[in-house]
N, C-alpha and C positions, 0 to 999 in steps of 0.2 A: 169485815173488818179489817183482815190482812189487804184486801184489794185497795182500800182506803190508806193504809200505812204505807203501801208499797207506792202511793201516788202523792204523800204529801208533798206540799210545795216547799220543800227545805233544802232543797239541792239545786245544782245548776245555776247559781248568782252569777251573772255577768258583772265584770270589773266596773266599779264606780266610784267616783271620788268621795274622800273623806267628809264625812258630815251631810251626804247628799242622801234624799231617798229614793226608792225605786218602788214600782208597783207591778203587779201583774196577775194574770189568772191561769188557771189550770182546770182541763177539762179531760174526761176520760169516759170511755165507754167500758162496760164490763158485764160479761155473762158467765155463769157457773150452772153447770149440770150434773146431776146424779140421777141415774136412771132416766125416766121420762119428765123428771121434775126440773124446772130451772129458775133462776134468778137472774134477771138481767136489767141493767138500766144505765143511767147517766150520773157521773160523779162530778161536782163543781167546786172548785176552790177559788178564793182570791187571796193575796198577800201583799205585805208592805215590808220592805227591809231597809235598814239605814246602816250605813257603813259607819263605825266609831273611830276607827283608825286603818292602817294599812293592812291589819291582822284581825282586828275584832268587827263583828257586825251582830245586830239585833233585828229580828223578824217577829212579825205577829200575821196569823192567818185563821181564817174561817172556811169552813166548808158545809156543802148540802149536798147530800147523795139520795137519790129515790131509784127504787129498784121494784120492779114487777116481779110475782110469784105466779108461776103457771105450771101446768102439768095434767095429762091425762093417761090412764091406763098403764100406771106405773106398778110393777108387781116386787113387793118385797114382805120380809116379816114385819108383822104388826108387835112394836114393843113399845111399852109405855114406862119407860125408867122413872118419870116424873110420879106415877100413880102405881106403885108395885102390886097393890091388891084391886082387882076387878073380878067381875063374873065370868068373864072368859080367859082361856087358857093362853099364855103367852111365854115366849114369841109364837107366831103362827102366821103361815103364809096369807097374803091378803092382797087385793088389788085397791089402788088408790087413784080416785079420779076427782076432777072439779077442783084441783088446787088454784086457789085465788089468794089474791092480797097484795100488800105492797109493805116494802121495807123503807123506812126514812132513818138515815143516819146524819146527824149534824153536830157540829162542834166548833171549837175554835183552840188556840193555843199561841204559845211563844217558844222562841227558841234563840238561842245564842251560838254564833259561829266562831271559830278560831282558826285562821289561816297560817300555814308554815309554806314558805316557798323554797327553801334549801334544805333537803335532807337526802339521804340515801336513796330514797324511792321517789325523789322530786317533791314537787309541789302537791300537799294534801290539805283537807281541810276538815276539823272535826264540828260537829253540831249536836246540841244537847238542848231538848226541851221538856216541855208538859203541854197536854191537851186534855180539854174536858170533851167527852162526847157522850151523846145519847142516842141507842137505837131504838127505834119504835116499830114494833110489827102489829100491823092493822089488818084485820079480816083475814089473818093467815090460816086458813082452814082447808080441810080437803074431806071428801067421803072416802068410807073404806067398806069393803065387803070380805069378810073371811071367806076361805076358800077351801079349806080342810079341816079334819079333826071334829070333835064333839059341837063345835060352835059354827060349824060350816054353814054359810048362807046368812049369817048375823049381818046387818048394816049398821052402821052409825057415822058419826063425825068426829074428828080429831082437830083441834087447833092449839095455835102456840101464841096467841095474842098477848103481848106484854110489852113493857119498857125496860131497857137496862142502860143504867148510867155508870160510866167509868172516869178515872182520872188516870191518865196514862203518860207515864214518863218514857221518854224515847231518848237514843241516842244513835248517831251515824257518822260513818265515814265515806269521803269522797276523794277521788283523784282526778282533778280538774287538768285537762291536756288540750292545748289549742294549736291548731295548724291552720296558718292563713285565716279564713274566712269561716273555719269549722272549729267547733270545741267537743271533745269527748269528755264524758264525765261518769266513769265507773262508781257506783256507791254501794253501800251497805246500811241498813236500818234495823235496829231493834226495838221492839216497843213491848211494854208490859202493862196490860190494863189491869187497874186496881179498883175495886177488889174483883177476883174471880165471883162469878155467880152462877147459881143452879139455873136449869133451863126449866122455864115455867110451862105448863101444858095443861090440857084439858080435852077429856075424851067422853063420849056419851054413847049410848046404844039401848036396846030393848031394857027398860026397867034400872037403868044406872045413869049417873050423870057426876063425872070426878074431876076434880082439880088438883092438881099437885105441883111440886117442885123437887128435881132430881136432888139437890143439897138436903133439903128436909128428909127425902125418902132415903137418904145415905148412898145415892148414885153418882155423887161427884158433881164437880163446879165446870162444867165445858164451856161456858159462856165467857169470854174474855182469856182466853189463853195466850200466852206469850207469842210473838211474832217476830220472825226474821225474814227480810225482804232483801232482794238485790235488784240492782237496776243498773242501764248504762244509757245516760242521757245523750243524744246526739243533737248538737246546736248548731244552726245557721246563724252566725252572729250578727250580720246586717240586719237580717229581719227580727232578731230577738227572740227567735222561736226555736223550742227544744222537744224533740219527739223521744220519749222513752222507749227505745227500741229492746233494751235488756228485760225490761219488766213484761213486756209480751212473752217472751222465752221463759224467763224464770217463774212467774206466776202460772204459766200453763204447766210447767213440768214439775215444780217442787210442791205447789199446793196440794195435788193428790197425794203427794208423799207425805205430808205433815197432817193432811186429814182424810181419815179414811172413809171412803165412799164417794169422794169427788171424783168424777170422770173426766170432766174438762173444765177449764177456767181460762178465760181469755180476759186481758186488760189492754185497751189501747189508750194510750196517754200522752197530752201535747201540754207546753207551757209557754205563755208569753209574757214577756217582761219588758218594761220601758222606763 
């Protein structure tokens, strides 16, 4: 979800005449890894923008992201915060194999922008909006084998199939700068998914089959936490093409700080507008 917020097509607008529409598409490739488990795939969005005056603009966008979940021979503690009571002692060291499944994230939204040309920091543009989004986890499961303790050798399966829906307000600031045929666009965006939700899960093993939710179990609502993302768009104006070089670095180094356990997170994003 953070990688989608980092690549929302709400920044980097090219100058256009008042009352005119512009259209575009944004695409990205993303890969996130923790241990031997990974999630990778393609993010895609389309958008339409209309300049209302020399300062105000209105935009609408839609997106569809599809990621694959894979992994083998991942060693970590087995912990089921969604189901506090199981016949096996937890946390306990285990090995996880055969991670499979897909993550589909789609939605759309509206945003309005206000530009200021003369200020102490030069030109800048505020944007604010709201999006509706749905995350679907399908066949998101893996096999486990307990490695130590009284339950050593027990095998089973754990999965997290579920759907999550959020309405997410967001606000951002960008500092557009242009030099001849090139434009730079540093920006920051804050998104706050509502409501936060518990993580749903399912674990099975010899003699038990349990479903649960971390919120109902009193273990928090980790799904849909607030997001802060940074970027730096670099545009070649004649081609109407923008690469977000800042997102490559900030998502790689900030995401592991914000979310414990993430070891690597890469996002390569570009946008075209006409």
